[in-house]
VEXPAGU-714450 format. One record per residue (C-alpha): x, y, z; residue in three letters; residue number from 0. Coordinates in steps of 0.02 Angstrom, whole numbers. Layout:
<rokes>
<roke><u>X</u><v>Y</v><w>Z</w><type>ALA</type><seq>NUM</seq></roke>
...
</rokes>
This chain:
<rokes>
<roke><u>5648</u><v>6749</v><w>6977</w><type>MET</type><seq>0</seq></roke>
<roke><u>5541</u><v>6812</v><w>6832</w><type>VAL</type><seq>1</seq></roke>
<roke><u>5619</u><v>6939</v><w>6713</w><type>SER</type><seq>2</seq></roke>
<roke><u>5523</u><v>7063</v><w>6606</w><type>GLU</type><seq>3</seq></roke>
<roke><u>5584</u><v>7043</v><w>6428</w><type>ALA</type><seq>4</seq></roke>
<roke><u>5626</u><v>7204</v><w>6337</w><type>ASP</type><seq>5</seq></roke>
<roke><u>5533</u><v>7229</v><w>6172</w><type>ASP</type><seq>6</seq></roke>
<roke><u>5476</u><v>7048</v><w>6182</w><type>ASN</type><seq>7</seq></roke>
<roke><u>5659</u><v>6993</v><w>6179</w><type>LYS</type><seq>8</seq></roke>
<roke><u>5749</u><v>6890</v><w>6309</w><type>PHE</type><seq>9</seq></roke>
<roke><u>5937</u><v>6859</v><w>6309</w><type>THR</type><seq>10</seq></roke>
<roke><u>6012</u><v>6705</v><w>6391</w><type>TRP</type><seq>11</seq></roke>
<roke><u>6200</u><v>6699</v><w>6418</w><type>VAL</type><seq>12</seq></roke>
<roke><u>6262</u><v>6525</v><w>6467</w><type>ILE</type><seq>13</seq></roke>
<roke><u>6434</u><v>6531</v><w>6550</w><type>LYS</type><seq>14</seq></roke>
<roke><u>6559</u><v>6387</v><w>6558</w><type>ASP</type><seq>15</seq></roke>
<roke><u>6458</u><v>6301</v><w>6422</w><type>PHE</type><seq>16</seq></roke>
<roke><u>6587</u><v>6166</v><w>6384</w><type>SER</type><seq>17</seq></roke>
<roke><u>6593</u><v>6115</v><w>6567</w><type>SER</type><seq>18</seq></roke>
<roke><u>6406</u><v>6086</v><w>6585</w><type>LEU</type><seq>19</seq></roke>
<roke><u>6364</u><v>5910</v><w>6644</w><type>GLN</type><seq>20</seq></roke>
<roke><u>6174</u><v>5921</v><w>6645</w><type>SER</type><seq>21</seq></roke>
<roke><u>6083</u><v>5842</v><w>6498</w><type>ARG</type><seq>22</seq></roke>
<roke><u>5953</u><v>5982</v><w>6502</w><type>LYS</type><seq>23</seq></roke>
<roke><u>5963</u><v>6159</v><w>6568</w><type>ILE</type><seq>24</seq></roke>
<roke><u>5835</u><v>6299</v><w>6593</w><type>TYR</type><seq>25</seq></roke>
<roke><u>5848</u><v>6487</v><w>6582</w><type>SER</type><seq>26</seq></roke>
<roke><u>5772</u><v>6604</v><w>6709</w><type>ASP</type><seq>27</seq></roke>
<roke><u>5586</u><v>6631</v><w>6686</w><type>GLU</type><seq>28</seq></roke>
<roke><u>5536</u><v>6785</v><w>6587</w><type>PHE</type><seq>29</seq></roke>
<roke><u>5372</u><v>6875</v><w>6555</w><type>LEU</type><seq>30</seq></roke>
<roke><u>5303</u><v>6912</v><w>6380</w><type>ILE</type><seq>31</seq></roke>
<roke><u>5120</u><v>6949</v><w>6340</w><type>GLY</type><seq>32</seq></roke>
<roke><u>5072</u><v>6923</v><w>6521</w><type>GLY</type><seq>33</seq></roke>
<roke><u>5134</u><v>6743</v><w>6514</w><type>CYS</type><seq>34</seq></roke>
<roke><u>5284</u><v>6660</v><w>6596</w><type>LYS</type><seq>35</seq></roke>
<roke><u>5410</u><v>6574</v><w>6481</w><type>TRP</type><seq>36</seq></roke>
<roke><u>5580</u><v>6493</v><w>6489</w><type>CYS</type><seq>37</seq></roke>
<roke><u>5711</u><v>6429</v><w>6369</w><type>LEU</type><seq>38</seq></roke>
<roke><u>5765</u><v>6247</v><w>6375</w><type>ILE</type><seq>39</seq></roke>
<roke><u>5929</u><v>6188</v><w>6303</w><type>ALA</type><seq>40</seq></roke>
<roke><u>6013</u><v>6019</v><w>6281</w><type>TYR</type><seq>41</seq></roke>
<roke><u>6199</u><v>6065</v><w>6275</w><type>PRO</type><seq>42</seq></roke>
<roke><u>6247</u><v>5895</v><w>6204</w><type>LYS</type><seq>43</seq></roke>
<roke><u>6089</u><v>5873</v><w>6101</w><type>GLY</type><seq>44</seq></roke>
<roke><u>5928</u><v>5780</v><w>6131</w><type>SER</type><seq>45</seq></roke>
<roke><u>5979</u><v>5612</v><w>6055</w><type>LYS</type><seq>46</seq></roke>
<roke><u>6062</u><v>5705</v><w>5909</w><type>VAL</type><seq>47</seq></roke>
<roke><u>6234</u><v>5779</v><w>5875</w><type>ASP</type><seq>48</seq></roke>
<roke><u>6164</u><v>5955</v><w>5881</w><type>SER</type><seq>49</seq></roke>
<roke><u>6119</u><v>6086</v><w>6009</w><type>LEU</type><seq>50</seq></roke>
<roke><u>5933</u><v>6065</v><w>6046</w><type>SER</type><seq>51</seq></roke>
<roke><u>5840</u><v>6222</v><w>6094</w><type>LEU</type><seq>52</seq></roke>
<roke><u>5658</u><v>6251</v><w>6145</w><type>TYR</type><seq>53</seq></roke>
<roke><u>5539</u><v>6385</v><w>6209</w><type>LEU</type><seq>54</seq></roke>
<roke><u>5430</u><v>6322</v><w>6351</w><type>GLY</type><seq>55</seq></roke>
<roke><u>5284</u><v>6380</v><w>6459</w><type>VAL</type><seq>56</seq></roke>
<roke><u>5368</u><v>6403</v><w>6628</w><type>ALA</type><seq>57</seq></roke>
<roke><u>5216</u><v>6380</v><w>6740</w><type>ASP</type><seq>58</seq></roke>
<roke><u>5122</u><v>6250</v><w>6637</w><type>HIS</type><seq>59</seq></roke>
<roke><u>5099</u><v>6132</v><w>6784</w><type>GLU</type><seq>60</seq></roke>
<roke><u>4998</u><v>6262</v><w>6880</w><type>SER</type><seq>61</seq></roke>
<roke><u>4886</u><v>6319</v><w>6735</w><type>LEU</type><seq>62</seq></roke>
<roke><u>4700</u><v>6269</v><w>6728</w><type>PRO</type><seq>63</seq></roke>
<roke><u>4651</u><v>6109</v><w>6640</w><type>LEU</type><seq>64</seq></roke>
<roke><u>4626</u><v>6133</v><w>6453</w><type>GLY</type><seq>65</seq></roke>
<roke><u>4737</u><v>6287</v><w>6435</w><type>TRP</type><seq>66</seq></roke>
<roke><u>4809</u><v>6328</v><w>6264</w><type>THR</type><seq>67</seq></roke>
<roke><u>4925</u><v>6464</v><w>6204</w><type>ARG</type><seq>68</seq></roke>
<roke><u>4975</u><v>6518</v><w>6029</w><type>ASN</type><seq>69</seq></roke>
<roke><u>5143</u><v>6604</v><w>6006</w><type>ALA</type><seq>70</seq></roke>
<roke><u>5252</u><v>6658</v><w>5862</w><type>LYS</type><seq>71</seq></roke>
<roke><u>5435</u><v>6654</v><w>5911</w><type>PHE</type><seq>72</seq></roke>
<roke><u>5613</u><v>6654</v><w>5851</w><type>SER</type><seq>73</seq></roke>
<roke><u>5768</u><v>6582</v><w>5933</w><type>LEU</type><seq>74</seq></roke>
<roke><u>5942</u><v>6643</v><w>5888</w><type>LYS</type><seq>75</seq></roke>
<roke><u>6112</u><v>6575</v><w>5937</w><type>VAL</type><seq>76</seq></roke>
<roke><u>6222</u><v>6728</v><w>5921</w><type>VAL</type><seq>77</seq></roke>
<roke><u>6385</u><v>6723</v><w>5826</w><type>ASN</type><seq>78</seq></roke>
<roke><u>6492</u><v>6840</v><w>5930</w><type>GLN</type><seq>79</seq></roke>
<roke><u>6615</u><v>6872</v><w>5787</w><type>PHE</type><seq>80</seq></roke>
<roke><u>6485</u><v>6918</v><w>5657</w><type>SER</type><seq>81</seq></roke>
<roke><u>6298</u><v>6935</v><w>5687</w><type>ASP</type><seq>82</seq></roke>
<roke><u>6269</u><v>6892</v><w>5503</w><type>LYS</type><seq>83</seq></roke>
<roke><u>6332</u><v>6718</v><w>5544</w><type>SER</type><seq>84</seq></roke>
<roke><u>6211</u><v>6696</v><w>5688</w><type>SER</type><seq>85</seq></roke>
<roke><u>6087</u><v>6551</v><w>5675</w><type>ILE</type><seq>86</seq></roke>
<roke><u>5905</u><v>6607</v><w>5678</w><type>LEU</type><seq>87</seq></roke>
<roke><u>5754</u><v>6492</v><w>5674</w><type>ARG</type><seq>88</seq></roke>
<roke><u>5569</u><v>6542</v><w>5683</w><type>GLU</type><seq>89</seq></roke>
<roke><u>5405</u><v>6453</v><w>5716</w><type>ALA</type><seq>90</seq></roke>
<roke><u>5223</u><v>6477</v><w>5763</w><type>THR</type><seq>91</seq></roke>
<roke><u>5155</u><v>6345</v><w>5881</w><type>ASP</type><seq>92</seq></roke>
<roke><u>5011</u><v>6297</v><w>5994</w><type>TRP</type><seq>93</seq></roke>
<roke><u>5053</u><v>6254</v><w>6173</w><type>TYR</type><seq>94</seq></roke>
<roke><u>4945</u><v>6148</v><w>6288</w><type>ASN</type><seq>95</seq></roke>
<roke><u>4963</u><v>6033</v><w>6439</w><type>HIS</type><seq>96</seq></roke>
<roke><u>5027</u><v>5891</v><w>6328</w><type>LYS</type><seq>97</seq></roke>
<roke><u>5150</u><v>5997</v><w>6229</w><type>THR</type><seq>98</seq></roke>
<roke><u>5209</u><v>6138</v><w>6345</w><type>PRO</type><seq>99</seq></roke>
<roke><u>5367</u><v>6169</v><w>6244</w><type>SER</type><seq>100</seq></roke>
<roke><u>5414</u><v>6185</v><w>6061</w><type>PHE</type><seq>101</seq></roke>
<roke><u>5575</u><v>6218</v><w>5970</w><type>GLY</type><seq>102</seq></roke>
<roke><u>5711</u><v>6137</v><w>5869</w><type>PHE</type><seq>103</seq></roke>
<roke><u>5795</u><v>5971</v><w>5905</w><type>THR</type><seq>104</seq></roke>
<roke><u>5931</u><v>6001</v><w>5775</w><type>LYS</type><seq>105</seq></roke>
<roke><u>5967</u><v>6185</v><w>5802</w><type>PHE</type><seq>106</seq></roke>
<roke><u>6155</u><v>6193</v><w>5777</w><type>LEU</type><seq>107</seq></roke>
<roke><u>6277</u><v>6049</v><w>5745</w><type>PRO</type><seq>108</seq></roke>
<roke><u>6391</u><v>6022</v><w>5896</w><type>LEU</type><seq>109</seq></roke>
<roke><u>6546</u><v>6020</v><w>5786</w><type>ALA</type><seq>110</seq></roke>
<roke><u>6503</u><v>6193</v><w>5720</w><type>LYS</type><seq>111</seq></roke>
<roke><u>6454</u><v>6255</v><w>5892</w><type>LEU</type><seq>112</seq></roke>
<roke><u>6620</u><v>6203</v><w>5971</w><type>HIS</type><seq>113</seq></roke>
<roke><u>6729</u><v>6255</v><w>5824</w><type>SER</type><seq>114</seq></roke>
<roke><u>6875</u><v>6355</v><w>5893</w><type>LYS</type><seq>115</seq></roke>
<roke><u>6854</u><v>6498</v><w>5771</w><type>ASP</type><seq>116</seq></roke>
<roke><u>6667</u><v>6476</v><w>5744</w><type>GLY</type><seq>117</seq></roke>
<roke><u>6615</u><v>6627</v><w>5847</w><type>GLY</type><seq>118</seq></roke>
<roke><u>6475</u><v>6542</v><w>5943</w><type>PHE</type><seq>119</seq></roke>
<roke><u>6575</u><v>6501</v><w>6099</w><type>LEU</type><seq>120</seq></roke>
<roke><u>6682</u><v>6649</v><w>6154</w><type>VAL</type><seq>121</seq></roke>
<roke><u>6767</u><v>6635</v><w>6323</w><type>ASN</type><seq>122</seq></roke>
<roke><u>6660</u><v>6478</v><w>6339</w><type>ASP</type><seq>123</seq></roke>
<roke><u>6501</u><v>6583</v><w>6340</w><type>GLU</type><seq>124</seq></roke>
<roke><u>6350</u><v>6547</v><w>6229</w><type>LEU</type><seq>125</seq></roke>
<roke><u>6226</u><v>6687</v><w>6193</w><type>LYS</type><seq>126</seq></roke>
<roke><u>6045</u><v>6648</v><w>6147</w><type>ILE</type><seq>127</seq></roke>
<roke><u>5912</u><v>6777</v><w>6105</w><type>VAL</type><seq>128</seq></roke>
<roke><u>5726</u><v>6735</v><w>6105</w><type>ALA</type><seq>129</seq></roke>
<roke><u>5597</u><v>6850</v><w>6026</w><type>GLU</type><seq>130</seq></roke>
<roke><u>5413</u><v>6810</v><w>6048</w><type>GLU</type><seq>131</seq></roke>
<roke><u>5237</u><v>6873</v><w>6015</w><type>HIS</type><seq>132</seq></roke>
<roke><u>5094</u><v>6791</v><w>6108</w><type>VAL</type><seq>133</seq></roke>
<roke><u>4954</u><v>6781</v><w>5979</w><type>LEU</type><seq>134</seq></roke>
<roke><u>4821</u><v>6711</v><w>6093</w><type>GLN</type><seq>135</seq></roke>
<roke><u>4803</u><v>6623</v><w>6258</w><type>GLY</type><seq>136</seq></roke>
<roke><u>4648</u><v>6522</v><w>6300</w><type>ILE</type><seq>137</seq></roke>
<roke><u>4596</u><v>6459</v><w>6470</w><type>ARG</type><seq>138</seq></roke>
<roke><u>4466</u><v>6321</v><w>6480</w><type>GLU</type><seq>139</seq></roke>
<roke><u>4412</u><v>6257</v><w>6649</w><type>SER</type><seq>140</seq></roke>
<roke><u>4261</u><v>6162</v><w>6715</w><type>GLU</type><seq>141</seq></roke>
<roke><u>4151</u><v>6200</v><w>6565</w><type>GLY</type><seq>142</seq></roke>
<roke><u>4197</u><v>6385</v><w>6553</w><type>SER</type><seq>143</seq></roke>
<roke><u>4297</u><v>6450</v><w>6406</w><type>GLN</type><seq>144</seq></roke>
<roke><u>4381</u><v>6619</v><w>6411</w><type>GLU</type><seq>145</seq></roke>
<roke><u>4502</u><v>6709</v><w>6297</w><type>ALA</type><seq>146</seq></roke>
<roke><u>4635</u><v>6783</v><w>6411</w><type>VAL</type><seq>147</seq></roke>
<roke><u>4745</u><v>6865</v><w>6279</w><type>GLN</type><seq>148</seq></roke>
<roke><u>4672</u><v>6959</v><w>6129</w><type>PRO</type><seq>149</seq></roke>
<roke><u>4722</u><v>6913</v><w>5953</w><type>MET</type><seq>150</seq></roke>
<roke><u>4855</u><v>7033</v><w>5893</w><type>LYS</type><seq>151</seq></roke>
<roke><u>4877</u><v>7096</v><w>5716</w><type>LYS</type><seq>152</seq></roke>
<roke><u>4987</u><v>6964</v><w>5642</w><type>THR</type><seq>153</seq></roke>
<roke><u>5015</u><v>6867</v><w>5483</w><type>LYS</type><seq>154</seq></roke>
<roke><u>4951</u><v>6691</v><w>5504</w><type>MET</type><seq>155</seq></roke>
<roke><u>5060</u><v>6574</v><w>5397</w><type>ASN</type><seq>156</seq></roke>
<roke><u>5002</u><v>6628</v><w>5225</w><type>GLY</type><seq>157</seq></roke>
<roke><u>4820</u><v>6659</v><w>5265</w><type>TYR</type><seq>158</seq></roke>
<roke><u>4842</u><v>6847</v><w>5271</w><type>GLY</type><seq>159</seq></roke>
<roke><u>4833</u><v>6983</v><w>5403</w><type>THR</type><seq>160</seq></roke>
<roke><u>4685</u><v>7020</v><w>5513</w><type>ARG</type><seq>161</seq></roke>
<roke><u>4653</u><v>7207</v><w>5497</w><type>VAL</type><seq>162</seq></roke>
<roke><u>4557</u><v>7295</v><w>5634</w><type>GLY</type><seq>163</seq></roke>
<roke><u>4385</u><v>7219</v><w>5665</w><type>ASN</type><seq>164</seq></roke>
<roke><u>4345</u><v>7179</v><w>5483</w><type>GLU</type><seq>165</seq></roke>
<roke><u>4279</u><v>7002</v><w>5492</w><type>THR</type><seq>166</seq></roke>
<roke><u>4145</u><v>6899</v><w>5406</w><type>PHE</type><seq>167</seq></roke>
<roke><u>4028</u><v>6768</v><w>5476</w><type>ASP</type><seq>168</seq></roke>
<roke><u>4048</u><v>6597</v><w>5394</w><type>VAL</type><seq>169</seq></roke>
<roke><u>3932</u><v>6468</v><w>5472</w><type>ASN</type><seq>170</seq></roke>
<roke><u>3946</u><v>6550</v><w>5643</w><type>GLY</type><seq>171</seq></roke>
<roke><u>4134</u><v>6581</v><w>5636</w><type>PHE</type><seq>172</seq></roke>
<roke><u>4202</u><v>6758</v><w>5626</w><type>GLN</type><seq>173</seq></roke>
<roke><u>4348</u><v>6751</v><w>5504</w><type>VAL</type><seq>174</seq></roke>
<roke><u>4457</u><v>6882</v><w>5423</w><type>SER</type><seq>175</seq></roke>
<roke><u>4434</u><v>6933</v><w>5241</w><type>THR</type><seq>176</seq></roke>
<roke><u>4583</u><v>6830</v><w>5184</w><type>SER</type><seq>177</seq></roke>
<roke><u>4514</u><v>6673</v><w>5268</w><type>GLN</type><seq>178</seq></roke>
<roke><u>4337</u><v>6680</v><w>5199</w><type>VAL</type><seq>179</seq></roke>
<roke><u>4369</u><v>6581</v><w>5039</w><type>ALA</type><seq>180</seq></roke>
<roke><u>4465</u><v>6445</v><w>5132</w><type>TYR</type><seq>181</seq></roke>
<roke><u>4334</u><v>6424</v><w>5267</w><type>VAL</type><seq>182</seq></roke>
<roke><u>4188</u><v>6422</v><w>5143</w><type>ARG</type><seq>183</seq></roke>
<roke><u>4278</u><v>6288</v><w>5043</w><type>CYS</type><seq>184</seq></roke>
<roke><u>4297</u><v>6181</v><w>5199</w><type>ILE</type><seq>185</seq></roke>
<roke><u>4111</u><v>6196</v><w>5241</w><type>PHE</type><seq>186</seq></roke>
<roke><u>4063</u><v>6153</v><w>5062</w><type>GLU</type><seq>187</seq></roke>
<roke><u>4161</u><v>5991</v><w>5067</w><type>LYS</type><seq>188</seq></roke>
<roke><u>4123</u><v>5948</v><w>5249</w><type>HIS</type><seq>189</seq></roke>
<roke><u>3956</u><v>6033</v><w>5293</w><type>PRO</type><seq>190</seq></roke>
<roke><u>3938</u><v>5962</v><w>5469</w><type>ASP</type><seq>191</seq></roke>
<roke><u>4120</u><v>5955</v><w>5524</w><type>PHE</type><seq>192</seq></roke>
<roke><u>4090</u><v>6094</v><w>5654</w><type>ALA</type><seq>193</seq></roke>
<roke><u>3915</u><v>6044</v><w>5706</w><type>SER</type><seq>194</seq></roke>
<roke><u>3972</u><v>5981</v><w>5877</w><type>ASN</type><seq>195</seq></roke>
<roke><u>4069</u><v>6139</v><w>5923</w><type>VAL</type><seq>196</seq></roke>
<roke><u>3963</u><v>6214</v><w>6060</w><type>ARG</type><seq>197</seq></roke>
<roke><u>4062</u><v>6368</v><w>6111</w><type>SER</type><seq>198</seq></roke>
<roke><u>3984</u><v>6540</v><w>6079</w><type>ASN</type><seq>199</seq></roke>
<roke><u>4146</u><v>6630</v><w>6119</w><type>ASN</type><seq>200</seq></roke>
<roke><u>4200</u><v>6707</v><w>5954</w><type>GLN</type><seq>201</seq></roke>
<roke><u>4381</u><v>6732</v><w>6011</w><type>HIS</type><seq>202</seq></roke>
<roke><u>4390</u><v>6548</v><w>6053</w><type>LEU</type><seq>203</seq></roke>
<roke><u>4306</u><v>6495</v><w>5890</w><type>LYS</type><seq>204</seq></roke>
<roke><u>4429</u><v>6604</v><w>5792</w><type>SER</type><seq>205</seq></roke>
<roke><u>4569</u><v>6514</v><w>5882</w><type>THR</type><seq>206</seq></roke>
<roke><u>4497</u><v>6346</v><w>5832</w><type>TYR</type><seq>207</seq></roke>
<roke><u>4482</u><v>6401</v><w>5651</w><type>MET</type><seq>208</seq></roke>
<roke><u>4661</u><v>6465</v><w>5646</w><type>ASN</type><seq>209</seq></roke>
<roke><u>4723</u><v>6298</v><w>5714</w><type>VAL</type><seq>210</seq></roke>
<roke><u>4623</u><v>6209</v><w>5579</w><type>LEU</type><seq>211</seq></roke>
<roke><u>4688</u><v>6319</v><w>5437</w><type>LEU</type><seq>212</seq></roke>
<roke><u>4869</u><v>6303</v><w>5493</w><type>GLU</type><seq>213</seq></roke>
<roke><u>4848</u><v>6114</v><w>5506</w><type>LEU</type><seq>214</seq></roke>
<roke><u>4780</u><v>6107</v><w>5328</w><type>ILE</type><seq>215</seq></roke>
<roke><u>4924</u><v>6214</v><w>5268</w><type>GLU</type><seq>216</seq></roke>
<roke><u>5047</u><v>6094</v><w>5348</w><type>THR</type><seq>217</seq></roke>
<roke><u>4965</u><v>5943</v><w>5267</w><type>LEU</type><seq>218</seq></roke>
<roke><u>4971</u><v>6027</v><w>5096</w><type>CYS</type><seq>219</seq></roke>
<roke><u>5160</u><v>6033</v><w>5100</w><type>GLN</type><seq>220</seq></roke>
<roke><u>5268</u><v>5902</v><w>5016</w><type>LEU</type><seq>221</seq></roke>
<roke><u>5309</u><v>5760</v><w>5138</w><type>PRO</type><seq>222</seq></roke>
<roke><u>5497</u><v>5784</v><w>5112</w><type>GLU</type><seq>223</seq></roke>
<roke><u>5480</u><v>5963</v><w>5177</w><type>LYS</type><seq>224</seq></roke>
<roke><u>5396</u><v>5908</v><w>5339</w><type>LEU</type><seq>225</seq></roke>
<roke><u>5504</u><v>5866</v><w>5489</w><type>SER</type><seq>226</seq></roke>
<roke><u>5458</u><v>5739</v><w>5622</w><type>ASP</type><seq>227</seq></roke>
<roke><u>5420</u><v>5887</v><w>5736</w><type>ASP</type><seq>228</seq></roke>
<roke><u>5299</u><v>5957</v><w>5605</w><type>ASP</type><seq>229</seq></roke>
<roke><u>5205</u><v>5791</v><w>5600</w><type>LEU</type><seq>230</seq></roke>
<roke><u>5201</u><v>5780</v><w>5790</w><type>ALA</type><seq>231</seq></roke>
<roke><u>5127</u><v>5954</v><w>5798</w><type>GLU</type><seq>232</seq></roke>
<roke><u>5000</u><v>5908</v><w>5665</w><type>ALA</type><seq>233</seq></roke>
<roke><u>4947</u><v>5756</v><w>5768</w><type>SER</type><seq>234</seq></roke>
<roke><u>4928</u><v>5867</v><w>5921</w><type>ALA</type><seq>235</seq></roke>
<roke><u>4821</u><v>5989</v><w>5821</w><type>ALA</type><seq>236</seq></roke>
<roke><u>4707</u><v>5850</v><w>5758</w><type>VAL</type><seq>237</seq></roke>
<roke><u>4684</u><v>5788</v><w>5937</w><type>LEU</type><seq>238</seq></roke>
<roke><u>4649</u><v>5963</v><w>6000</w><type>TYR</type><seq>239</seq></roke>
<roke><u>4518</u><v>5998</v><w>5865</w><type>LEU</type><seq>240</seq></roke>
<roke><u>4435</u><v>5831</v><w>5901</w><type>SER</type><seq>241</seq></roke>
<roke><u>4427</u><v>5869</v><w>6087</w><type>GLN</type><seq>242</seq></roke>
<roke><u>4339</u><v>6036</v><w>6059</w><type>VAL</type><seq>243</seq></roke>
<roke><u>4205</u><v>5957</v><w>5949</w><type>GLY</type><seq>244</seq></roke>
<roke><u>4264</u><v>5959</v><w>5768</w><type>PHE</type><seq>245</seq></roke>
<roke><u>4236</u><v>5806</v><w>5659</w><type>LYS</type><seq>246</seq></roke>
<roke><u>4410</u><v>5786</v><w>5590</w><type>VAL</type><seq>247</seq></roke>
<roke><u>4412</u><v>5606</v><w>5526</w><type>ASP</type><seq>248</seq></roke>
<roke><u>4455</u><v>5674</v><w>5352</w><type>TRP</type><seq>249</seq></roke>
<roke><u>4605</u><v>5766</v><w>5423</w><type>LEU</type><seq>250</seq></roke>
<roke><u>4660</u><v>5611</v><w>5520</w><type>GLU</type><seq>251</seq></roke>
<roke><u>4654</u><v>5512</v><w>5358</w><type>LYS</type><seq>252</seq></roke>
<roke><u>4754</u><v>5644</v><w>5266</w><type>LYS</type><seq>253</seq></roke>
<roke><u>4883</u><v>5651</v><w>5407</w><type>LEU</type><seq>254</seq></roke>
<roke><u>4905</u><v>5462</v><w>5401</w><type>GLU</type><seq>255</seq></roke>
<roke><u>4930</u><v>5472</v><w>5212</w><type>GLU</type><seq>256</seq></roke>
<roke><u>5065</u><v>5605</v><w>5235</w><type>VAL</type><seq>257</seq></roke>
<roke><u>5150</u><v>5502</v><w>5370</w><type>LYS</type><seq>258</seq></roke>
<roke><u>5147</u><v>5347</v><w>5258</w><type>GLU</type><seq>259</seq></roke>
<roke><u>5223</u><v>5445</v><w>5113</w><type>LYS</type><seq>260</seq></roke>
<roke><u>5356</u><v>5511</v><w>5231</w><type>LYS</type><seq>261</seq></roke>
<roke><u>5392</u><v>5334</v><w>5291</w><type>LYS</type><seq>262</seq></roke>
<roke><u>5408</u><v>5269</v><w>5112</w><type>LYS</type><seq>263</seq></roke>
<roke><u>5524</u><v>5413</v><w>5072</w><type>MET</type><seq>264</seq></roke>
<roke><u>5636</u><v>5364</v><w>5219</w><type>TYR</type><seq>265</seq></roke>
<roke><u>5628</u><v>5181</v><w>5166</w><type>THR</type><seq>266</seq></roke>
<roke><u>5673</u><v>5228</v><w>4987</w><type>GLY</type><seq>267</seq></roke>
<roke><u>5821</u><v>5330</v><w>5045</w><type>LYS</type><seq>268</seq></roke>
<roke><u>5880</u><v>5188</v><w>5157</w><type>ALA</type><seq>269</seq></roke>
<roke><u>5868</u><v>5064</v><w>5012</w><type>GLN</type><seq>270</seq></roke>
<roke><u>5963</u><v>5183</v><w>4897</w><type>LEU</type><seq>271</seq></roke>
<roke><u>6101</u><v>5205</v><w>5027</w><type>GLN</type><seq>272</seq></roke>
<roke><u>6112</u><v>5017</v><w>5048</w><type>ARG</type><seq>273</seq></roke>
<roke><u>6124</u><v>4991</v><w>4859</w><type>MET</type><seq>274</seq></roke>
<roke><u>6258</u><v>5126</v><w>4846</w><type>GLU</type><seq>275</seq></roke>
<roke><u>6357</u><v>5041</v><w>4984</w><type>GLU</type><seq>276</seq></roke>
<roke><u>6342</u><v>4871</v><w>4897</w><type>GLU</type><seq>277</seq></roke>
<roke><u>6397</u><v>4949</v><w>4732</w><type>LEU</type><seq>278</seq></roke>
<roke><u>6545</u><v>5028</v><w>4820</w><type>LYS</type><seq>279</seq></roke>
<roke><u>6596</u><v>4858</v><w>4893</w><type>ASN</type><seq>280</seq></roke>
<roke><u>6577</u><v>4772</v><w>4723</w><type>LEU</type><seq>281</seq></roke>
<roke><u>6681</u><v>4907</v><w>4639</w><type>THR</type><seq>282</seq></roke>
<roke><u>6819</u><v>4881</v><w>4767</w><type>LYS</type><seq>283</seq></roke>
<roke><u>6814</u><v>4692</v><w>4741</w><type>LYS</type><seq>284</seq></roke>
<roke><u>6828</u><v>4715</v><w>4552</w><type>CYS</type><seq>285</seq></roke>
<roke><u>6974</u><v>4833</v><w>4576</w><type>SER</type><seq>286</seq></roke>
<roke><u>7061</u><v>4708</v><w>4691</w><type>ASP</type><seq>287</seq></roke>
<roke><u>7035</u><v>4568</v><w>4563</w><type>LEU</type><seq>288</seq></roke>
<roke><u>7106</u><v>4676</v><w>4423</w><type>GLU</type><seq>289</seq></roke>
<roke><u>7261</u><v>4711</v><w>4528</w><type>ASP</type><seq>290</seq></roke>
<roke><u>7280</u><v>4525</v><w>4562</w><type>LEU</type><seq>291</seq></roke>
<roke><u>7267</u><v>4479</v><w>4376</w><type>VAL</type><seq>292</seq></roke>
<roke><u>7395</u><v>4612</v><w>4332</w><type>LYS</type><seq>293</seq></roke>
<roke><u>7517</u><v>4543</v><w>4459</w><type>LYS</type><seq>294</seq></roke>
<roke><u>7496</u><v>4365</v><w>4394</w><type>GLN</type><seq>295</seq></roke>
<roke><u>7524</u><v>4419</v><w>4212</w><type>ASN</type><seq>296</seq></roke>
<roke><u>7690</u><v>4507</v><w>4246</w><type>VAL</type><seq>297</seq></roke>
<roke><u>7830</u><v>4436</v><w>4136</w><type>ALA</type><seq>298</seq></roke>
<roke><u>7971</u><v>4344</v><w>4224</w><type>LEU</type><seq>299</seq></roke>
<roke><u>8139</u><v>4433</v><w>4238</w><type>SER</type><seq>300</seq></roke>
<roke><u>8311</u><v>4359</v><w>4199</w><type>LEU</type><seq>301</seq></roke>
<roke><u>8345</u><v>4339</v><w>4384</w><type>ASN</type><seq>302</seq></roke>
<roke><u>8181</u><v>4242</v><w>4404</w><type>ASP</type><seq>303</seq></roke>
<roke><u>8235</u><v>4118</v><w>4269</w><type>VAL</type><seq>304</seq></roke>
<roke><u>8419</u><v>4103</v><w>4314</w><type>VAL</type><seq>305</seq></roke>
</rokes>
């Protein structure tokens, strides 16, 4: 059964949540932007002590080879006592045959979710609301490339809003006013990075450029602010751009640098935790020795002598 979502919103009520035995559960399929979607939940977490929640392409196995889809979405676990206490998370992601679902592995700690007075489980029912805007869907099959969903007016992660049809040509790519300076800068530093992109479809080329700009924005963030999911998505974006003809060796190098910094950060934290634990053990040993010395230095009483 496929449901039509109202105002691009879909509500999923999971009954008898605490009794669920399945590791992974799916919502009914729902239709937004002419595309079929579903919600995927891990009630006991996907290898974490948190509710894991994702938005997936419901019919991805039947889509043509090379399909991609760009969607901006939010997922909310409703607090049924107070909506202000609901947990809301947002993202903009690219879907393809290798990554047909995106979301949040650590959405809500299980302890908080199952808290008796927490408000998330009422009568053992969990309420989840998904809101989504399909920015663009691309179908690529047997050498043909076709945009199947027009780009909507939307803010693209800090690169501004596309207004009407006001675009500028930068080396064969139609980009919005706010993107011109960024794109020109890229071509100045890497003149031939798009020389192997053969598509003449401007909708498709705009999609490629948006993927590129969002990838660069991700790599410009501090490593400690990037999650493992962010880095996985960045790797998928690099692969995608490479497959459509971009020369992205410079981005691959930058991505590896960011991953290495992230790894060193984790290693540094682990070493610090280990040193803190050793200091804690040494402090306890010193305290035990002090107590022992005090006991041995206690003066003898009359009864001890007589």
